[in-house]
C-alpha positions as a LaTeX table, in Angstrom:
\begin{tabular}{lrrr}
\hline
Residue & $x$ (\AA) & $y$ (\AA) & $z$ (\AA) \\
\hline
Met1 & 4.01 & $-16.43$ & $-24.98$ \\
Asp2 & 7.96 & $-17.15$ & $-25.73$ \\
Lys3 & 8.26 & $-19.90$ & $-23.42$ \\
Lys4 & 12.28 & $-18.05$ & $-22.44$ \\
Ile5 & 10.65 & $-15.03$ & $-21.17$ \\
Leu6 & 7.84 & $-17.39$ & $-19.57$ \\
Val7 & 10.63 & $-19.17$ & $-17.25$ \\
Thr8 & 12.12 & $-15.47$ & $-16.71$ \\
Arg9 & 9.46 & $-14.27$ & $-15.18$ \\
Thr10 & 8.29 & $-17.28$ & $-12.99$ \\
Leu11 & 11.89 & $-17.12$ & $-11.45$ \\
Thr12 & 11.94 & $-13.57$ & $-11.15$ \\
Gly13 & 8.54 & $-13.52$ & $-9.62$ \\
Ile14 & 9.54 & $-16.58$ & $-7.03$ \\
Val15 & 13.10 & $-14.32$ & $-6.09$ \\
Phe16 & 10.54 & $-11.45$ & $-5.25$ \\
Gly17 & 8.03 & $-13.29$ & $-3.54$ \\
Ile18 & 10.27 & $-14.63$ & $-0.79$ \\
Ile19 & 12.11 & $-11.23$ & $-1.01$ \\
Met20 & 9.36 & $-9.42$ & $-0.29$ \\
Leu21 & 7.60 & $-11.96$ & 2.48 \\
Gly22 & 10.82 & $-12.29$ & 4.05 \\
Gly23 & 11.01 & $-7.60$ & 4.34 \\
Leu24 & 7.33 & $-7.83$ & 5.81 \\
Leu25 & 7.66 & $-11.01$ & 8.30 \\
Gly26 & 10.65 & $-10.42$ & 9.80 \\
Asn27 & 11.07 & $-7.55$ & 12.15 \\
Gln28 & 10.14 & $-4.16$ & 12.27 \\
Thr29 & 14.44 & $-4.38$ & 11.14 \\
Ser30 & 14.53 & $-6.08$ & 7.96 \\
Phe31 & 10.52 & $-3.90$ & 7.54 \\
Met32 & 12.97 & $-0.65$ & 7.08 \\
Ile33 & 15.70 & $-2.29$ & 4.86 \\
Leu34 & 12.86 & $-4.17$ & 1.87 \\
Ile35 & 10.62 & $-0.57$ & 2.35 \\
Thr36 & 13.61 & 1.37 & 2.07 \\
Val37 & 14.57 & $-0.26$ & $-0.89$ \\
Ile38 & 11.47 & $-0.40$ & $-2.21$ \\
Cys39 & 11.93 & 3.49 & $-2.10$ \\
Gly40 & 15.09 & 4.15 & $-3.34$ \\
Gly41 & 14.77 & 2.03 & $-6.52$ \\
Cys42 & 11.66 & 4.01 & $-7.41$ \\
Leu43 & 12.96 & 7.06 & $-7.40$ \\
Trp44 & 15.29 & 5.84 & $-9.10$ \\
Glu45 & 13.46 & 4.83 & $-11.68$ \\
Tyr46 & 11.26 & 7.93 & $-11.91$ \\
Tyr47 & 13.81 & 10.77 & $-11.58$ \\
Gly48 & 15.45 & 8.49 & $-14.96$ \\
Met49 & 12.33 & 8.69 & $-16.77$ \\
Val50 & 11.62 & 12.18 & $-16.48$ \\
Ser51 & 15.15 & 13.16 & $-16.81$ \\
Val52 & 13.57 & 13.07 & $-20.62$ \\
Ile53 & 11.75 & 15.64 & $-20.98$ \\
Gln54 & 13.60 & 18.16 & $-18.17$ \\
Thr55 & 15.39 & 20.45 & $-19.67$ \\
Tyr56 & 18.54 & 20.71 & $-17.50$ \\
Pro57 & 21.89 & 20.46 & $-20.34$ \\
Arg58 & 22.78 & 16.79 & $-21.14$ \\
Glu59 & 25.83 & 16.21 & $-18.68$ \\
Gln60 & 23.17 & 17.86 & $-15.43$ \\
Lys61 & 20.82 & 15.32 & $-15.53$ \\
Ile62 & 22.75 & 12.51 & $-13.83$ \\
Gln63 & 23.23 & 14.64 & $-11.42$ \\
Tyr64 & 19.88 & 15.75 & $-11.19$ \\
Arg65 & 19.02 & 12.21 & $-10.97$ \\
Ile66 & 21.29 & 11.98 & $-7.88$ \\
Thr67 & 20.20 & 14.99 & $-6.77$ \\
Phe68 & 16.63 & 14.19 & $-6.40$ \\
Thr69 & 16.42 & 10.49 & $-5.58$ \\
Leu70 & 18.28 & 11.49 & $-2.52$ \\
Val71 & 16.38 & 14.47 & $-1.44$ \\
Gly72 & 13.04 & 11.65 & $-1.87$ \\
Met73 & 15.25 & 9.43 & $-0.12$ \\
Met74 & 15.07 & 11.96 & 2.86 \\
Thr75 & 11.52 & 12.82 & 2.95 \\
Tyr76 & 10.78 & 9.27 & 3.07 \\
Leu77 & 13.40 & 8.60 & 6.30 \\
Leu78 & 11.83 & 11.68 & 7.01 \\
Phe79 & 8.30 & 8.96 & 8.29 \\
Leu80 & 10.12 & 6.31 & 9.57 \\
Val81 & 12.04 & 8.74 & 11.86 \\
Val82 & 8.88 & 10.51 & 12.78 \\
Ser83 & 6.86 & 6.78 & 13.99 \\
Asn84 & 10.16 & 6.12 & 15.99 \\
Asp85 & 10.56 & 9.00 & 17.15 \\
Ile86 & 13.96 & 9.51 & 16.55 \\
Phe87 & 16.12 & 13.05 & 16.27 \\
Leu88 & 12.33 & 14.30 & 15.30 \\
Val89 & 12.67 & 18.09 & 15.36 \\
Gly90 & 16.82 & 17.90 & 14.32 \\
Tyr91 & 15.98 & 15.97 & 11.14 \\
Ala92 & 12.85 & 18.09 & 10.14 \\
Val93 & 14.32 & 21.67 & 10.65 \\
Ile94 & 17.02 & 19.96 & 8.09 \\
Thr95 & 14.86 & 18.12 & 5.79 \\
Ile96 & 11.75 & 20.63 & 4.79 \\
Pro97 & 14.30 & 23.56 & 4.25 \\
Ile98 & 16.56 & 21.92 & 1.75 \\
Leu99 & 13.21 & 21.07 & $-0.14$ \\
Phe100 & 12.12 & 25.15 & $-0.48$ \\
Leu101 & 15.70 & 25.50 & $-1.17$ \\
Leu102 & 15.72 & 22.79 & $-3.85$ \\
Leu103 & 12.30 & 24.29 & $-5.73$ \\
Ala104 & 13.31 & 27.90 & $-4.87$ \\
Met105 & 16.79 & 26.95 & $-6.79$ \\
Glu106 & 15.25 & 26.50 & $-9.81$ \\
Met107 & 15.18 & 30.25 & $-10.67$ \\
Phe108 & 18.59 & 30.41 & $-11.16$ \\
Ala109 & 19.59 & 27.22 & $-12.81$ \\
Gly110 & 19.70 & 28.99 & $-16.46$ \\
Glu111 & 16.41 & 27.14 & $-17.79$ \\
Thr112 & 13.56 & 28.28 & $-19.54$ \\
Arg113 & 11.25 & 26.12 & $-18.42$ \\
His114 & 11.57 & 26.66 & $-14.94$ \\
Phe115 & 8.23 & 25.44 & $-13.51$ \\
Gln116 & 8.33 & 22.01 & $-15.81$ \\
Asn117 & 11.37 & 21.68 & $-14.16$ \\
Gly118 & 10.68 & 21.95 & $-10.61$ \\
Ala119 & 6.57 & 20.79 & $-10.45$ \\
Val120 & 8.05 & 17.02 & $-12.54$ \\
Ser121 & 10.71 & 16.70 & $-9.72$ \\
Phe122 & 8.49 & 17.57 & $-6.66$ \\
Leu123 & 6.02 & 15.38 & $-8.09$ \\
Gly124 & 7.96 & 12.27 & $-7.14$ \\
Ile125 & 8.84 & 13.09 & $-3.76$ \\
Phe126 & 4.59 & 13.23 & $-3.51$ \\
Tyr127 & 3.87 & 10.55 & $-5.54$ \\
Ile128 & 6.88 & 7.94 & $-4.76$ \\
Ser129 & 8.16 & 9.12 & $-0.52$ \\
Val130 & 5.03 & 10.09 & 0.73 \\
Pro131 & 2.55 & 7.13 & 0.43 \\
Leu132 & 5.93 & 4.84 & 1.58 \\
Gly133 & 6.99 & 6.60 & 4.02 \\
Leu134 & 2.56 & 6.59 & 5.80 \\
Leu135 & 4.13 & 3.03 & 6.05 \\
His136 & 5.46 & 3.23 & 9.13 \\
Leu137 & 3.37 & 5.55 & 10.89 \\
Met138 & 0.38 & 3.43 & 9.58 \\
Ile139 & 2.54 & 0.10 & 11.10 \\
Phe140 & 3.63 & 2.86 & 14.43 \\
Leu141 & $-0.65$ & 5.01 & 15.19 \\
Gly142 & $-2.50$ & 1.87 & 14.47 \\
Ser143 & $-0.87$ & $-0.84$ & 16.10 \\
Arg144 & $-1.38$ & $-1.21$ & 20.06 \\
Pro145 & 0.40 & $-0.69$ & 23.25 \\
Gly146 & 2.31 & $-4.54$ & 23.05 \\
Ala147 & 0.91 & $-5.69$ & 19.57 \\
Gln148 & 3.80 & $-8.16$ & 18.03 \\
Trp149 & 4.94 & $-7.32$ & 14.73 \\
Tyr150 & 3.46 & $-11.06$ & 13.05 \\
Pro151 & 0.75 & $-10.77$ & 13.10 \\
Asp152 & $-0.44$ & $-7.80$ & 13.97 \\
Lys153 & 1.18 & $-4.96$ & 13.67 \\
Ile154 & 2.14 & $-5.38$ & 10.29 \\
Ala155 & $-1.13$ & $-7.26$ & 9.22 \\
Pro156 & $-2.44$ & $-3.79$ & 6.82 \\
Val157 & 0.30 & $-3.90$ & 5.19 \\
Leu158 & 0.59 & $-7.43$ & 4.30 \\
Gly159 & $-2.73$ & $-7.85$ & 3.59 \\
Leu160 & $-2.55$ & $-4.87$ & 0.97 \\
Ile161 & 0.07 & $-6.59$ & $-0.72$ \\
Leu162 & $-1.28$ & $-9.51$ & $-0.91$ \\
Leu163 & $-5.35$ & $-8.19$ & $-1.82$ \\
Ile164 & $-3.42$ & $-6.07$ & $-5.20$ \\
Trp165 & $-1.22$ & $-8.84$ & $-6.55$ \\
Ala166 & $-5.02$ & $-10.94$ & $-5.82$ \\
Asn167 & $-6.25$ & $-7.95$ & $-8.15$ \\
Asp168 & $-3.30$ & $-8.38$ & $-10.51$ \\
Thr169 & $-3.27$ & $-11.55$ & $-10.89$ \\
Phe170 & $-6.96$ & $-12.88$ & $-12.27$ \\
Ala171 & $-6.97$ & $-9.31$ & $-13.82$ \\
Tyr172 & $-4.72$ & $-10.43$ & $-16.12$ \\
Leu173 & $-5.84$ & $-14.11$ & $-16.21$ \\
Ile174 & $-9.47$ & $-12.97$ & $-16.82$ \\
Gly175 & $-9.14$ & $-10.23$ & $-19.31$ \\
Ser176 & $-6.58$ & $-12.36$ & $-21.28$ \\
Leu177 & $-9.38$ & $-15.12$ & $-21.15$ \\
Ile178 & $-11.83$ & $-12.47$ & $-22.14$ \\
Gly179 & $-11.66$ & $-9.20$ & $-22.43$ \\
Lys180 & $-12.87$ & $-7.29$ & $-25.21$ \\
His181 & $-14.60$ & $-3.52$ & $-23.63$ \\
Lys182 & $-10.87$ & $-1.76$ & $-23.32$ \\
Met183 & $-10.58$ & 0.64 & $-20.39$ \\
Phe184 & $-8.25$ & 2.88 & $-21.33$ \\
Pro185 & $-6.50$ & 2.22 & $-24.59$ \\
Ser186 & $-4.72$ & 5.34 & $-25.52$ \\
Ile187 & $-3.36$ & 4.45 & $-21.80$ \\
Ser188 & $-2.95$ & 0.32 & $-21.72$ \\
Pro189 & $-4.51$ & $-1.31$ & $-24.39$ \\
Lys190 & $-4.59$ & $-4.81$ & $-22.38$ \\
Lys191 & $-6.73$ & $-3.72$ & $-19.59$ \\
Ser192 & $-9.87$ & $-3.88$ & $-20.58$ \\
Trp193 & $-13.22$ & $-4.36$ & $-18.27$ \\
Glu194 & $-13.41$ & $-7.74$ & $-17.86$ \\
Gly195 & $-10.44$ & $-8.56$ & $-16.11$ \\
Phe196 & $-11.08$ & $-5.55$ & $-14.06$ \\
Ala197 & $-14.23$ & $-7.26$ & $-12.25$ \\
Gly198 & $-12.62$ & $-11.00$ & $-12.11$ \\
Gly199 & $-9.88$ & $-8.93$ & $-10.68$ \\
Val200 & $-12.81$ & $-7.67$ & $-8.47$ \\
Ile201 & $-14.28$ & $-10.38$ & $-7.88$ \\
Phe202 & $-11.55$ & $-12.47$ & $-6.57$ \\
Ser203 & $-9.97$ & $-10.28$ & $-4.23$ \\
Phe204 & $-12.69$ & $-9.97$ & $-1.85$ \\
Ala205 & $-12.75$ & $-14.04$ & $-2.05$ \\
Ala206 & $-9.00$ & $-13.19$ & $-1.15$ \\
Ala207 & $-10.04$ & $-10.79$ & 1.33 \\
Trp208 & $-11.88$ & $-13.28$ & 3.52 \\
Ile209 & $-9.49$ & $-15.75$ & 3.49 \\
Ile210 & $-6.95$ & $-12.81$ & 4.67 \\
Ser211 & $-9.64$ & $-12.49$ & 7.50 \\
Leu212 & $-9.33$ & $-15.85$ & 9.05 \\
Trp213 & $-5.61$ & $-15.24$ & 8.62 \\
Leu214 & $-5.51$ & $-11.76$ & 9.64 \\
Lys215 & $-7.68$ & $-11.37$ & 12.86 \\
Thr216 & $-5.97$ & $-7.80$ & 13.52 \\
Leu217 & $-8.41$ & $-6.56$ & 11.11 \\
Ser218 & $-12.78$ & $-7.43$ & 10.78 \\
Leu219 & $-13.61$ & $-8.55$ & 7.12 \\
Glu220 & $-15.66$ & $-5.48$ & 6.77 \\
Asn221 & $-11.88$ & $-3.57$ & 7.40 \\
Trp222 & $-10.85$ & $-6.28$ & 5.14 \\
Met223 & $-13.86$ & $-5.17$ & 2.69 \\
Val224 & $-13.31$ & $-1.57$ & 2.50 \\
Ile225 & $-9.24$ & $-2.79$ & 1.87 \\
Thr226 & $-9.94$ & $-4.36$ & $-0.74$ \\
Ala227 & $-12.92$ & $-2.04$ & $-2.53$ \\
Ile228 & $-8.92$ & 0.37 & $-2.19$ \\
Ala229 & $-6.61$ & $-2.04$ & $-3.57$ \\
Ser230 & $-9.35$ & $-2.74$ & $-6.36$ \\
Val231 & $-10.10$ & 0.75 & $-7.73$ \\
Ile232 & $-7.76$ & 2.76 & $-6.38$ \\
Gly233 & $-4.58$ & $-0.09$ & $-6.95$ \\
Thr234 & $-6.20$ & $-0.05$ & $-11.18$ \\
Thr235 & $-5.91$ & 3.51 & $-11.14$ \\
Gly236 & $-2.66$ & 3.70 & $-9.81$ \\
Asp237 & $-1.02$ & 1.15 & $-12.04$ \\
Leu238 & $-2.92$ & 3.11 & $-15.25$ \\
Phe239 & $-1.43$ & 6.30 & $-13.73$ \\
Glu240 & 2.09 & 4.84 & $-13.80$ \\
Ser241 & 1.17 & 3.78 & $-17.53$ \\
Met242 & $-0.22$ & 7.71 & $-18.33$ \\
Ile243 & 3.50 & 8.22 & $-17.00$ \\
Lys244 & 5.66 & 5.91 & $-19.32$ \\
Arg245 & 3.03 & 6.77 & $-22.22$ \\
Asn246 & 4.00 & 10.09 & $-22.11$ \\
Leu247 & 7.46 & 9.95 & $-22.26$ \\
Gly248 & 7.37 & 7.51 & $-24.51$ \\
Ile249 & 9.09 & 4.53 & $-22.43$ \\
Lys250 & 7.83 & 0.61 & $-21.95$ \\
Asp251 & 9.47 & 0.28 & $-18.63$ \\
Ser252 & 10.10 & 2.35 & $-15.50$ \\
Gly253 & 13.70 & 0.36 & $-15.45$ \\
Asn254 & 14.74 & $-3.61$ & $-16.08$ \\
Phe255 & 16.04 & $-4.22$ & $-12.95$ \\
Leu256 & 13.38 & $-7.53$ & $-12.17$ \\
Pro257 & 13.36 & $-9.30$ & $-15.77$ \\
Gly258 & 10.45 & $-10.49$ & $-17.39$ \\
His259 & 8.85 & $-7.90$ & $-15.08$ \\
Gly260 & 10.49 & $-3.98$ & $-15.26$ \\
Gly261 & 10.90 & $-2.31$ & $-12.74$ \\
Phe262 & 10.90 & $-1.74$ & $-9.09$ \\
Leu263 & 7.60 & 1.16 & $-10.28$ \\
Asp264 & 6.68 & $-1.03$ & $-12.48$ \\
Arg265 & 5.44 & $-3.28$ & $-9.66$ \\
Phe266 & 4.87 & $-1.19$ & $-7.37$ \\
Asp267 & 3.17 & 1.57 & $-8.63$ \\
Ala268 & $-0.09$ & 0.17 & $-7.46$ \\
Phe269 & 0.58 & $-0.33$ & $-4.29$ \\
Ile270 & 1.62 & 3.55 & $-4.19$ \\
Phe271 & $-1.30$ & 4.51 & $-5.06$ \\
Cys272 & $-3.23$ & 2.82 & $-2.11$ \\
Ile273 & $-1.52$ & 2.97 & 0.89 \\
Pro274 & $-2.49$ & 6.53 & 1.60 \\
Phe275 & $-6.13$ & 5.59 & 1.12 \\
Val276 & $-5.80$ & 2.77 & 2.94 \\
Phe277 & $-3.89$ & 4.73 & 5.94 \\
Ala278 & $-6.36$ & 7.35 & 5.93 \\
Tyr279 & $-9.12$ & 4.71 & 6.47 \\
Leu280 & $-7.44$ & 2.43 & 9.37 \\
Met281 & $-6.83$ & 6.07 & 11.17 \\
Leu282 & $-10.18$ & 7.37 & 10.53 \\
Lys283 & $-12.67$ & 4.14 & 11.24 \\
\hline
\end{tabular}
């Protein structure tokens, strides 16, 4: 790797890590702001990517991107409102009909590929807005009365992010050193089974360390979350790679120099959230 690129990636990674940890460890407000920015960034990039296959006229594509980014944010904020029980009924009454109205309006858009346009548009909402919205419910529903923000309430989210980082980092290192057998070369040529195995092993080691630090969840629970982070997280990474490859795009964006865009950084995290949420609610 070019030295300049390596320095850029390193500096970006340090600043990114500081901002992430600050938002997570601060309080509920800083967490809300952090996840809201992530959601908005991921939606903006997703609708920018898929606009290349939308059949709308060129001048309408920016309007499409803005409209569905805002609709996706409204859907995400619905979960935030639910978790805080503020104006719940009124907000839901406004948001949900808007979603269905936009879906129905596709019939009158004057295009020939109504189903593709509508399906691609609403995939972004279910792919990005719903999982990130579930984070707020995970914290609200999973915490006991009187629990402190750190480490009690934020533990599942903080631990999941750290486990995904551990899995990604060691999968990359091991894969670069000894990776020979490609997982899905047609989707992600750099991912290998050796790297995947290395990521899994070191993630479980990280889970043991996290269990000694974040004791809100037991070691058994952290092991289950690690399995989700390793297997489902890798699936989420491959899913986003599949989208980009099908669209002929290298990175979802360039907001993070040397790392790509929001969606490139949070694809695995987004995919894991519904599974961790379901596990914590059912355990």
